[in-house]
N, C-alpha and C positions, 0 to 999 in steps of 0.2 A: 334610181340605186340608192339608197340611201347608207348602204351596210356601210359604205366605210365613212365611221364617227371617228372621232379623234380622238385618242387616249392621251391621257395627260401621262408623263413622264412617272414611277413609283415614288415616294422618295426612300432614301435609303433608309433602312434600321439603323438602330444607333448598337455600334457593337462591343462586347464587353470589353475592349482594349480602347473604345474611345476617351476621350480627353473631357468630356463631360463628367464634373462630376455628382453629379445628382445621379446620371444613369449609373455610373458606375457603381454608387454605392446601392442602388436597388439590384443588381445584378450580379454582386457578390457573397456566395454563400459563404458559410461562415467556417473559418479556416479550421482543421480537423485541430485537437489539444492534444498533445503529445506529452507521452507520462514523462512528470516529475522525476529528476534524477534522484531526489529524496528518496520519491517511492520505490525507483528502481535499486536502491540499494539498498532498503527496506526487506523487499519480495527477494534479493539474491540474501540475504543475510536468512530469512526465514527458509527457501532452500536448503542450505548449508546446513543449516539447523535439522529439519527434517528429516534430511541424507542422513546425517550425525546418527539421528537417534532411528532410522531406519537398519543402518548398516547393524547399531548396537544392540537391536532390537528391545527398545526400551519406549514404551509407549507409540506402540506402532500403529493403533490407531487413531492418535492425535495425529501423529506426522502424518497420515495421509490425508486426516482432514484440511492439515495445513494446507500441505500442497493443494489439494481442491480448490483452497480460497485461495493460492496466490495465481490458480487456473482464470477465478473469479475475476480476478484483480488484474488483469492481462486483456480478460475479454470485456473489459470497462464499465460491468455489470454491476448495477448499484448494491445488489446482494453482498458482492463484493468487500463493497467499502462498509457495509451495515456489521459484516464481519469481522471485519477486520479493526474495526473500532472495538467493537464490542473482547475481541480476541486481548486489547494490548490495554483495554479499561482492566479487566481480569486479569491479564498478568503484571498489569502494578499493583494492584490488589493484593494478589498473592506474594509478590516479592515484597508487599511491605510490611507483611500481616509473618513475614517467614520467622524476622529474629524474634518477634512476641510466642508465636507456636512453638518455636525450636529451645526459647526459653527456660531452661530447668530450676526450675525455685532451690529442690530439694539439695543439687549439688552448686553449691558454692563456689568451687573453687576453681581459680580461673583455669580453660583450656590453653592445651598449646596448640599454636598455629596452622591452622590446617594444611598439607602438604596436597600439589595438584601437580601433575606432571603428564604433558601432554609427551610422547618417544623418548628423544634422551633428557627432554628440556620438564625438570622439574621446579618446582617454587615453591616456599612456605608462607603462606597470607592468614591474617589476621581473621578470625570471622567477620569483624565489620568492612575491612575493605570489603571481603566478598558481598556481603548484604550492602551493600552501599555502593559496589558496581551494579550487580543485579535490579540495584534501583533506579543509576541514573539512563541504564541501557532502556528498560522498561518507559520512563520517563521521555527519552528522545523515541521509543516507537510510538507513545502517545500522540506528542506533538506531530510528527510525518503523518498520525493519520488523522489528526483534526485541523491540519493545514487547508486553504480554501482551497488553493494550487491543486493537492487532492483529489479535492471533491470535485472540481469545474472536469478535470478527468475523467469524471462516470458521465454514461449518458444520464439525462435530466430522467427520463420514465424510469418509473418504479417497478422495476423487475426481480422478482425473487425467484427467478430458474436460474439457478449458475450454470446450469446444461446448454443452456441455446445458446 
């Protein structure tokens, strides 16, 4: 009876915790990319602006679409990145064109500074300061939207379904 054959002991398989650098490289999965802090701050800013617009009942549809865009960005949808880039670029174009669009060539009398009030706090600012501040905020948003670190946050597969 030759049924008792000697069986060679099986070699232990390399575990991901082994010290061999070549097997450790092949067994590692790519680490999940965390949301960049700049993008988090931009999303908080967009949510605050949208909620304040909804409370004031100004541009309600635009505010709801902005909140959907924020949800798509949180969900790492490539469509969210595309919407963010278009949104910030259009915002920069509009903010840059505001001084030209609001200029009245028939009225060359210098205007008084505009007054702004939030609660009990009120301030008077000249128009060029307000336009400059809007353009700077828009530039920062465009810079954040086109940063390579932000684009690495989103999944590689192009998917335009923001509700997935």
